[in-house]
Structure formats: structure tokens, C-alpha cells
C-alpha positions as CSV (number, residue, x, y, z in Angstrom):
1,M,-43.9,2.9,19.7
2,A,-43.8,3.2,23.7
3,Q,-47.4,4.3,23.6
4,F,-48.3,1.4,21.7
5,W,-47.1,-0.9,24.2
6,E,-48.6,1.1,27.0
7,D,-51.9,0.6,25.1
8,V,-51.5,-3.0,24.8
9,F,-50.1,-4.0,28.2
10,S,-50.2,-2.1,31.4
11,G,-46.6,-0.9,31.8
12,P,-44.6,-2.2,34.6
13,G,-43.9,1.5,35.8
14,D,-40.8,2.6,37.3
15,W,-37.9,0.1,38.5
16,Q,-39.0,0.5,42.1
17,H,-42.5,-0.6,41.3
18,M,-41.2,-3.5,39.3
19,G,-39.0,-4.7,42.1
20,R,-41.9,-4.4,44.6
21,V,-44.0,-6.7,42.3
22,F,-41.2,-9.1,41.9
23,L,-40.3,-9.2,45.5
24,R,-44.0,-10.0,46.4
25,L,-44.2,-12.7,44.2
26,S,-41.0,-14.3,44.9
27,V,-41.6,-14.0,48.7
28,A,-44.8,-15.9,48.2
29,S,-43.2,-18.6,46.3
30,V,-40.6,-19.0,49.0
31,L,-43.3,-19.1,51.6
32,G,-45.1,-21.7,49.6
33,A,-42.0,-23.8,49.4
34,V,-41.5,-23.8,53.0
35,V,-44.8,-25.4,53.6
36,G,-44.5,-27.6,50.5
37,L,-41.1,-28.8,51.3
38,E,-42.6,-30.3,54.7
39,R,-45.4,-31.9,52.7
40,H,-43.0,-33.2,50.2
41,R,-41.0,-34.7,52.8
42,E,-43.9,-36.6,54.2
43,G,-44.4,-37.9,50.7
44,K,-47.7,-36.1,50.1
45,S,-49.0,-35.6,46.5
46,A,-49.6,-31.9,47.3
47,G,-45.9,-31.0,47.8
48,L,-43.4,-28.5,47.0
49,R,-44.5,-27.4,43.5
50,T,-48.2,-27.4,44.2
51,H,-47.7,-25.3,47.4
52,M,-45.3,-23.0,45.7
53,L,-47.8,-22.4,42.8
54,V,-50.8,-22.1,45.1
55,A,-48.9,-19.2,47.0
56,L,-47.7,-17.6,43.6
57,G,-51.2,-17.7,42.2
58,A,-52.9,-16.4,45.1
59,A,-50.4,-13.7,45.4
60,L,-51.0,-12.7,41.8
61,F,-54.7,-12.8,42.1
62,T,-54.4,-10.5,45.1
63,L,-51.8,-8.1,43.3
64,I,-53.7,-7.8,40.2
65,P,-56.7,-5.5,41.8
66,G,-53.8,-3.2,43.3
67,E,-52.1,-3.1,39.8
68,A,-55.5,-2.2,38.2
69,K,-56.3,0.5,41.0
70,M,-59.4,-1.3,41.9
71,T,-61.3,-0.6,45.1
72,T,-60.8,-2.4,48.6
73,A,-64.4,-3.8,47.8
74,D,-63.0,-5.5,44.5
75,L,-60.0,-6.8,46.4
76,S,-62.4,-8.2,49.1
77,R,-64.2,-10.1,46.3
78,V,-61.1,-11.4,44.8
79,I,-60.1,-12.6,48.2
80,Q,-63.5,-14.4,48.8
81,G,-63.2,-15.9,45.3
82,V,-59.6,-17.4,45.9
83,A,-60.5,-18.5,49.5
84,A,-63.6,-20.5,48.1
85,G,-61.9,-21.6,44.9
86,I,-59.0,-23.0,46.7
87,G,-61.3,-25.4,48.6
88,F,-61.9,-27.2,45.2
89,L,-58.0,-27.9,45.0
90,G,-57.8,-28.9,48.7
91,A,-60.7,-31.3,48.2
92,G,-58.7,-32.9,45.2
93,T,-56.2,-33.9,47.9
94,I,-58.6,-35.7,50.2
95,L,-58.9,-39.4,49.6
96,K,-61.5,-41.7,51.0
97,L,-60.2,-45.2,51.5
98,G,-63.3,-47.4,51.1
99,E,-62.2,-50.6,52.4
100,E,-60.2,-49.1,55.3
101,H,-62.9,-46.7,56.3
102,R,-60.3,-43.9,56.4
103,I,-59.9,-40.3,54.9
104,E,-56.6,-39.1,54.2
105,G,-55.3,-35.8,53.0
106,L,-57.2,-33.5,55.2
107,T,-53.9,-31.9,56.6
108,S,-52.6,-31.6,53.1
109,A,-55.7,-29.8,52.2
110,A,-55.3,-27.4,55.1
111,S,-51.8,-26.8,54.3
112,V,-53.0,-25.7,50.7
113,W,-55.5,-23.5,52.1
114,L,-53.0,-21.8,54.4
115,T,-50.6,-21.5,51.6
116,A,-53.1,-19.7,49.5
117,A,-53.9,-17.3,52.6
118,A,-50.0,-16.6,52.9
119,G,-49.9,-16.0,49.0
120,M,-52.9,-13.6,49.3
121,S,-51.3,-11.8,52.2
122,V,-48.0,-11.2,50.5
123,G,-49.8,-10.2,47.2
124,A,-51.6,-7.4,49.2
125,G,-48.4,-6.1,50.5
126,W,-48.9,-7.7,54.0
127,I,-45.6,-9.9,54.0
128,W,-45.2,-10.2,58.0
129,P,-48.6,-11.8,58.8
130,A,-47.7,-14.4,56.0
131,V,-44.2,-15.1,57.4
132,I,-45.7,-15.6,60.9
133,G,-48.7,-17.8,59.5
134,V,-46.1,-20.0,57.7
135,V,-43.8,-20.3,60.6
136,W,-46.8,-21.5,62.8
137,A,-47.8,-23.8,59.8
138,W,-44.3,-25.3,60.0
139,V,-44.7,-25.7,63.7
140,I,-47.7,-27.4,63.3
141,L,-46.9,-29.6,60.5
142,F,-43.4,-30.6,61.6
143,L,-43.1,-30.2,65.2
144,I,-46.6,-31.1,66.2
145,H,-46.5,-34.2,64.0
146,R,-43.5,-35.3,65.9
147,F,-45.1,-34.9,69.1
148,E,-48.1,-36.7,67.8
149,Q,-45.8,-39.6,66.9
150,R,-44.3,-39.8,70.4
151,L,-47.8,-40.0,71.9
152,R,-48.9,-42.6,69.7
153,E,-45.7,-44.8,70.4
154,K,-46.4,-44.5,74.1
155,H,-49.9,-45.7,73.9
156,L,-49.3,-48.4,71.7
157,P,-49.6,-52.1,73.4
């Protein structure tokens, strides 16, 4: 019976392997939440759940080639596909307000793109670059945003 399940599904392997996969997907979700929480707090449509799902999905897409023992070239093509494909999701967060001649959502689109990159990094096993990238994203989204607000307040007539 065990052989049947091995033939139908790729086996999860040993407990250490399962733990590694679980940890990578969990870390990706948490890093997505860090970025998404800031976007949610700002009232953006691409908020907490969107960023968590983007990071989780990107991690899963990146994890699969490793699990399937694919080559680095195969992983490279997956990363290229995710990077390009996430642009469509990001484009959906951008709104052009016709009467006001304004475009909104560029920062949210960029944060979705960054979240996908962090998820891919974690999925490939590179957790520290993802953590550092998300810390910088939070600095940019939260602290630099506050700095921009203060600059605007000083220059208002």
C-alpha cells in the first residue's frame, strides 16, 4: 500500500525534510504578512491576505523544482515566469483615475512584486536575503512614507 501512495504522490520524505518544507512555506507567509500588514493599515486593496498568498505561492513555485530534483536552469525558468507573471497581478492594483488625472497603486504593485521575490527567495532556501529585503520594504513603506508626509506638510501653503 505504501508503494501505491509513493507512485500516486511524491512522498514527503523524512520528518526533517517535511519540517524544512513546512518552515520555508511558513516563513514566506509570515514575510508576506509583514508587508501586507503595512498595506492593509494604509487601506490598500492589496493588503494582508494578498501579500501572504503571493509570498506563499512564489515560495511554492520555487520549492517545486527542488522537490522534483530539477536543474538550476529549470529553476531559473520558473523564477523568470513568476517574476513576469506577478506583473499582471501588480498591474491589477494600479488604477488610473481619469477625471483627476492621477495614477494610484504603484506602491502596492511594487510591494506585491517584492513579496513575490521574498517568497521565491525563501522557497529556494535563501531565507536571510528575503528577511533583509522585507525589512527594507517595511522601512520604505512605513518610515519613508512618514518622512514624505512631513515633507508635504512643511511645503503646504
